[in-house]
C-alpha positions, -999 to +999 in steps of 0.1 A: +221-240+350+236-206+351+243-185+320+234-152+303+209-147+276+198-112+262+173-099+238+171-064+221+203-046+219+210-012+236+243+008+228+258+027+255+281+057+251+317+059+262+314+097+267+287+119+280+292+155+288+272+182+305+273+220+310+259+242+337+228+259+326+210+287+342+182+272+363+155+297+352+135+265+346+101+261+331+068+266+350+066+248+384+045+217+390+010+233+392-025+229+381-032+195+368-067+208+357-052+214+323-029+193+302+002+218+302+034+219+283+066+194+282+094+180+262+110+158+237+111+129+260+094+096+251+075+081+280+075+044+280+052+031+306+060-003+322+024-013+332+001-028+306-018-005+284-050-006+305-071+025+297-102+041+309-126+067+296-122+103+307-133+136+294-110+167+295-118+200+281-093+228+273-086+258+252-089+239+220-124+228+229-117+192+221-123+162+242-095+137+249-110+103+258-095+069+263-068+082+286-040+060+302-041+053+339-007+069+339-014+103+321+012+126+305+000+161+315+026+182+298+052+181+272+074+212+266+108+220+252+124+254+251+158+260+232+177+293+232+207+297+209+231+326+216+261+328+193+258+291+183+256+280+219+223+263+225+206+257+258+177+233+259+153+226+288+129+196+287+101+193+312+073+167+316+046+162+341+028+129+348+000+117+372-008+082+383-046+077+381-042+039+389-052+024+422-017+006+421+018+019+420+031+024+385+066+026+370+073+056+347+102+059+324+114+093+314+133+087+282+147+117+262+166+117+231+193+144+226+217+151+198+251+134+201+277+158+214+250+176+237+262+180+273+238+171+300+242+195+328+213+193+351+184+170+360+158+173+386+125+155+394+097+159+419+079+128+429+048+133+449+063+163+466+097+149+471+123+167+451+155+150+437+184+173+425+216+165+408+254+171+416+286+162+396+310+139+413+343+122+403+331+090+386+344+065+414+328+086+441+295+089+422+294+051+415+303+043+452+274+066+464+251+048+439+261+012+446+241+007+477+209+023+462+212+001+431+214-030+451+182-021+467+164-018+434+168+019+427+172+027+391+197+048+371+194+075+345+217+065+319+229+083+286+225+057+259+230+058+221+200+043+203+205+059+169+232+070+147+233+106+159+211+107+190+217+098+226+192+088+254+189+102+288+167+077+308+155+074+343+127+053+358+106+058+390+078+041+408+049+064+417+021+056+442-017+058+433-028+094+428+009+106+428+024+133+406+059+134+390+077+161+372+110+156+353+132+184+341+164+180+321+189+206+309+215+201+281+237+222+260+252+219+226+273+240+203+262+245+167+288+237+141+284+251+106+282+224+080+277+227+044+268+265+047+244+264+076+237+256+112+213+229+121+192+227+153+173+195+160+148+188+187+136+151+190+099+149+196+085+117+207+057+121+233+043+086+226+007+098+228-016+129+223-008+159+243-034+186+252-007+212+251+024+204+232+049+234+229+082+238+214+099+272+214+133+279+197+148+313+202+179+324+182+199+354+191+230+360+168+248+394+171+262+390+135+227+390+121+206+363+106+211+357+069+185+329+065+163+307+085+138+278+077+122+248+093+126+215+074+094+194+066+103+163+086+067+150+091+057+145+055+036+176+053+013+166+081+022+199+100+022+223+071+017+257+085+019+247+121+055+260+128+054+297+132+086+316+123+092+353+136+126+366+121+142+399+127+177+411+118+195+395+148+167+375+165+142+349+155+117+326+172+102+293+159+071+281+177+057+246+171+023+242+190+000+216+171-035+212+187-048+178+196-065+176+163-035+183+144-014+158+164-037+129+154-025+105+127-061+106+113-095+121+122-105+095+147-070+082+155-058+081+192-022+078+180+000+109+176+017+120+145+044+138+167+071+112+163+103+127+148+124+158+149+117+195+145+148+207+125+156+245+123+183+256+098+199+289+098+231+309+088+244+342+099+256+373+080+293+375+071+294+403+045+331+407+036+345+397+069+368+368+073+355+362+108+335+374+137+355+381+170+332+385+202+345+394+237+323+391+268+326+385+305+364+377+304+362+353+274+365+357+236+351+336+208+364+338+172+341+324+144+360+319+112+342+308+079+353+326+048+333+322+017+336+328-021+368+310-023+378+285-050+383+250-036+419+238-033+428+208-055+430+176-036+448+143-039+426+116-024+433+079-017+402+058-010+412+028+011+383+002+010+381-029+031+368-057+009+373-085+034+346-112+040+329-093+068+320-066+043+298-090+023+262-081+017+245-049+022+275-031+037+295-036+006+266-029-017+260+005+000+296+014+001+299+008-037+268+030-043+282+058-021+316+055-039+302+060-072+284+092-060+316+105-044+336+098-075+311+119-096+317+148-073+355+149-080+367+179-100+390+176-130+418+193-111+416+166-083+437+135-084+428+102-069+432+065-068+415+034-051+432+009-028+412-021-018+422-048+006+413-080+023+443-103+031+459-089+001+462-053-012+453-042-046+453-008-062+432+004-091+460+026-103+495+025-089+498+063-094+474+092-088+454+100-118+434+131-129+396+129-122+387+131-158+353+116-169+371+086-184+391+078-154+361+082-130+341+059-151+369+032-151+372+035-112+334+031-108+336-001-131+364-015-110+346-008-077+313-025-090+332-058-096+346-061-061+336-094-043+343-093-005+363-124+008+391-132+030+408-114+060+417-078+069+451-064+063+448-027+074+485-022+081+497-030+046+467-012+029+473+021+047+511+019+041+504+013+004+482+045+002+508+065+020+535+053-003+515+062-033+510+099-020+547+102-008+559+089-043+537+114-061+550+142-040+587+131-044+583+130-082+568+165-083+534+154-096+514+172-070+501+208-072+520+226-046+487+244-035+469+211-032+460+190-001+464+152+004+440+130+023+433+093+028+399+080+036+398+045+051+365+026+051+365-006+072+342-026+095+367-047+115+398-055+133+431-065+115+431-103+111+461-106+087+495-092+087+503-068+116+477-074+143+490-052+170+470-020+170+497+001+186+522-011+161+499-002+131+495+033+147+533+036+149+538+024+114+513+049+099+527+077+120+563+071+110+555+070+072+529+096+068+539+131+060+527+162+079+508+174+048+486+142+046+453+139+067+438+104+075+401+101+078+384+068+090+350+055+087+341+025+109+311+004+096+290-018+118+285-024+155+315-046+161+342-023+146+371-012+169+361+025+167+385+036+193+414+023+172+402+041+141+397+073+162+432+072+175+445+065+141+428+095+126+435+118+155+471+109+153+473+120+117+453+153+114+421+138+106+387+126+122+369+094+124+332+086+123+311+055+130+286+042+105+262+017+116+255-012+092+218-012+098+214+024+087+218+037+051+256+035+048+255+053+013+239+084+028+262+085+058+294+079+038+284+107+013+276+130+042+310+124+058+328+129+026+311+162+020+323+175+054+359+166+049+367+169+013+360+205+004+392+223+012+392+261+008+423+269+029+453+251+043+479+257+069+454+279+089+473+296+119+457+320+144+476+346+163+464+371+191+492+395+197+479+409+230+496+395+262+461+396+278+450+365+259+455+331+277+444+295+274+435+297+237+418+265+223+399+256+192+377+230+177+398+203+160+404+206+123+429+190+099+457+207+081+433+223+058+399+242+062+368+231+044+333+245+041+325+244+078+338+267+105+368+271+128+360+283+163+386+296+186+380+307+222+402+318+251+404+340+282+411+377+283+420+401+309+394+430+306+417+454+324+446+448+300+426+443+269+425+474+250+412+462+215+415+425+208+430+417+173+434+384+155+459+378+126+452+347+106+477+332+081+466+306+055+471+293+020+443+296-005+440+280-038+463+306-054+477+329-028+492+332+007+467+352+029+471+374+059+437+381+075+430+406+103+400+410+125+392+434+153+368+425+181+337+446+183+340+456+219+311+480+221+274+472+220+275+433+227+268+437+264+240+460+258+225+440+230+224+408+251+211+425+283+180+436+263+169+400+255+157+377+284+165+346+263+202+355+256+227+335+275+253+358+291+277+329+297+279+317+261+316+327+257+326+309+290+306+277+281+321+276+245+355+280+258+350+252+284+335+229+257+364+234+233+391+230+261+377+198+276+372+182+242+407+192+232+421+177+266+401+144+260+417+141+226+453+149+240+445+123+269+439+095+244+471+101+227+493+109+258+527+094+253+535+086+289+514+075+319+526+107+338+513+130+311+480+111+309+475+116+348+483+153+345+457+157+317+432+137+335+436+158+366+429+190+346+399+175+329+385+163+361+389+197+378+373+216+348+344+190+348+336+197+384+341+235+381+317+237+351+292+210+362+300+188+332+294+151+330+325+137+312+340+103+310+357+111+343+325+122+362+290+111+370+259+129+379+245+118+412+208+124+416+194+123+452+166+134+475+173+160+502+178+134+529+204+115+506+187+081+512+175+076+476+199+079+447+202+076+410+232+078+388+236+094+353+267+077+341+283+068+309+292+031+309+314+021+279+299-012+272+273-022+245+243-042+258+225-067+238+190-081+241+195-116+252+225-134+265+233-167+282+264-171+303+283-192+328+260-218+346+234-204+324+216-173+335+191-159+310+187-122+308+158-111+286+155-074+279+120-062+270+122-029+253+085-020+253+085-024+292+121-012+296+128-042+319+154-069+322+139-101+334+163-129+345+159-167+352+182-197+356+177-231+342+190-258+366+195-290+346+219-318+341+251-322+320+245-336+286+209-321+282+204-301+251+182-270+254+164-252+225+172-216+224+157-204+191+134-226+169+119-212+136+107-240+114+091-217+090+125-200+082+145-232+089+166-216+117+175-231+151+199-226+178+205-253+205+228-256+234+243-286+252+252-285+288+284-296+305+291-299+342+316-283+365+344-307+377+327-313+411+298-298+431+302-267+451+280-264+482+264-297+471+254-282+438+268-290+404+269-261+381+262-265+345+273-245+315+270-244+278+299-265+264+285-268+229+262-246+206+246-258+174+233-235+146+213-248+118+202-230+087+181-254+069+173-236+038+210-229+032+220-265+044+245-251+067+254-262+101+278-245+125+290-263+157+309-244+183+326-260+213+352-247+236+378-264+214+367-259+179+344-244+153+331-265+125+311-253+095+292-279+074+276-273+040+264-302+020+292-327+018+320-302+029+331-295+064+356-269+076+370-272+111+385-240+126+404-235+159+398-208+186+435-198+178+424-187+143+412-153+133+393-158+100+360-152+080+343-182+063+314-177+040+290-206+031+259-198+011+244-168+029+260-176+062+291-158+074+312-171+102+338-147+117+362-159+144+382-136+166+412-154+181+404-168+216+374-143+220+342-146+199+326-162+170+300-141+151+275-158+128+254-137+104+227-145+078+226-120+049+239-094+073+204-092+088+204-117+116+234-120+140+245-144+167+276-139+190+293-166+209+319-157+236+346-181+249+354-183+285+387-198+295+395-208+330+427-219+347+432-255+335+440-266+371+410-250+387+394-275+410+359-268+400+355-245+370+356-255+333+358-235+299+323-226+287+304-206+261+281-176+264+257-166+236+243-131+227+215-124+203+210-088+189+176-076+181+159-084+148+125-086+133+136-110+107+122-142+125+087-155+117+058-149+139+059-185+150+096-184+164+099-201+197+125-215+221+138-203+255+150-171+237+130-172+205+096-168+222+106-133+234+111-121+199+073-114+202+074-094+235+049-102+261+032-076+281+044-074+317+033-054+347+057-051+378+042-035+408+039-036+446+077-034+452+085-043+488+113-053+511+124-090+506+139-117+528+173-103+519+172-064+526+195-059+496+170-077+472+135-063+472+106-082+460+077-073+437+047-088+419+047-093+381+018-101+359+027-117+327+009-143+303-021-143+326+000-153+356+010-134+389+046-141+399+068-130+428+100-117+415+133-105+432+154-075+423+191-086+418+222-084+395+234-107+368+266-106+349+273-095+313+307-107+303+311-091+269+332-061+281+348-077+310+354-114+302+369-122+337+346-103+362+317-093+341+294-063+343+265-061+367+231-059+349+202-051+373+170-073+366+139-088+381+146-125+388+120-151+381+123-183+403+117-219+397+136-220+363+115-191+348+082-209+354+053-186+346+076-163+325+085-189+298+059-209+281+053-242+299+081-260+319+118-256+311+119-295+304+097-288+274+127-272+258+148-304+258+157-316+224+172-350+215+199-338+190+221-308+186+202-300+154+167-310+164+139-285+161+117-279+190+085-300+191+057-278+207+028-295+224 
């Protein structure tokens, strides 16, 4: 039986970007006599946590005992910020004291929006360096190495606002390895300050843990402080040295300070070092800096009265919003409504398959109206489908009508905030048509902001919708605190100080001007403009800014301070002389990526694509069009830092059921097949304590191929005993039974059905998602084949995202891996097939021979699938699963597993 079954979800970014950073790296790989410095990378070691006793003395006079066989010797991060451009270098050093080869994972979390520019590693004297290639070229170079079992460094999103750079290597006994990663980010001013975050997760005690943050701001530093993000544990440890234009933050806790408790071996360093600062502005309206042929203009005026706003909240209240998402959305909306000013006007549109309005007209945000709106929102009960098109057109109509009737303050700004977690299921379903309808009806003075809630939202659609209409989009994950995220987003977009901001640089020497995107009004953040200048023709650079404030038309002029900047930067070894060039490249590429997604013709898209690709190669940047190839000097060992667009879940079962089990602690995919007979029913998840089970019944192909009859899942049964709800999914129908009632749905439907605490969501001819209290999810994919195919038949695939909500006694072919077993993969060697190396794997007290290979994940490509590298366990998973696969046969579709 083939098929795909996954466990523990990983989220992969669709975009990763990198900038060239000077390679004045950290100290070379030297003396291992001391535990030296390193970085915010979390080391997750594949081998079991076998430890031995060792004494190491250092400057602190402390003894570090109970040391891993794979030892982290150094952990260091150094960040330098020059005029809001931050360069960060991460370095770690490891040695293998074990008598066996060990796999080591370098897993570093970096802020979203940061650009990885360079990566290198030295493995027992062999150095690997990186280069940027066009994506198809990079993947072609990598393909052969991957088939041989080489692993890739991938940028992965694991949290709401962090990304992962990850790579894995096998090191011989006694070998040493050093990793070094460079990334760059631009600091954006939000709510009156800049924020620099360094993620620290060494995973264990470090003899010398050092973090240095250097800040160089020619404008001068107004304020600087370090947030307490460790609940007071490191009080007094961060050391701040602040001058007029420069500052240094050092974070160097001793081993004793790192410990969770006096005698603990666990580290308390697990979180973020957050530095907040702002710069001087005095009475200036902006800062214009020119250096090395580029200029940067920072614009953030202060002490201005907010412009009155007209705001329409458009809230999705369909069935898929039921549960915690709706509860948190309501709480956030109540807080947001309290922040409205009396001169603001607002209304609320809520929609499922129908569209309702709290008020048909905009009303003033008086205490009485706000209280009434909050009461209205509290009574919303999510149900039904999703009619995004009609809801947005209704909101646009209300704003347009108010404008036509002269009800709006001429100095006010208008905006729509859409909050939704799903695709349209009612009314207009074609996304391009919805975009067109909105674009044709919305006026130029209205901005549309979108918040996509949950993991399954079509965020790309919401992003295009907002970018099309002078707004921005943001994704909010349902397992996070929706209330906090929604409030934070609202604060960023709803404090207009100026509108119709226009920049003009009269000199003919100024070219290629670009800026960070902003709507048709300016809020309490910052506008950044950058461009090229010809130093020989420059003279004195001048900017003229026109804008509208709350009560006046403004003309603001700024002259560049040409003298002194070069001298100032040259005197500081931490200053980055290329900060203007990097900032210009960052803004330009991001602007081009946005234009590319909105290109009206294929020819225009190709033209923009060509420009982005060339800039990416010129500036050593990993973008959606490029990849970073990492290889040794001989070129016979390669890895790839890429940005795959798909999401990966923990466990999946697919055609001719292949199982893929992802073990997060070991950072391994383990695969196996179950070869059985049509008609047999396999238990996948059995949790009698919670009354939850998932079973799958096999069907066969039309005839054998190469004397083997393939089997597939043709029917899946989900039983929620405490709710008395059963869901049966076949390739033809979806039935939902609760008590004496039964609802039968077709795969041609798009609908949400709620029974007790169980929500069943069907996407036409694609997927069925089943959720329990929005805490436990199961996803089923439909695979259609050509009806006249001589062998293949329609079948189902199942994917189970991660959760800790099952009981400790959960079992089944998938359920048993909710409690992850320890595994140790070692002694990798050539296999019978030169493209598929073998290795030994210790698991559950047994030693198995496993083979490196590829399995298919069909969620992003339902026809051809996406290759997933894994270690394959032979003989129907024997030794990896408990017992024999036949132990998982059950007599009926809703029978719990009887364990021996």
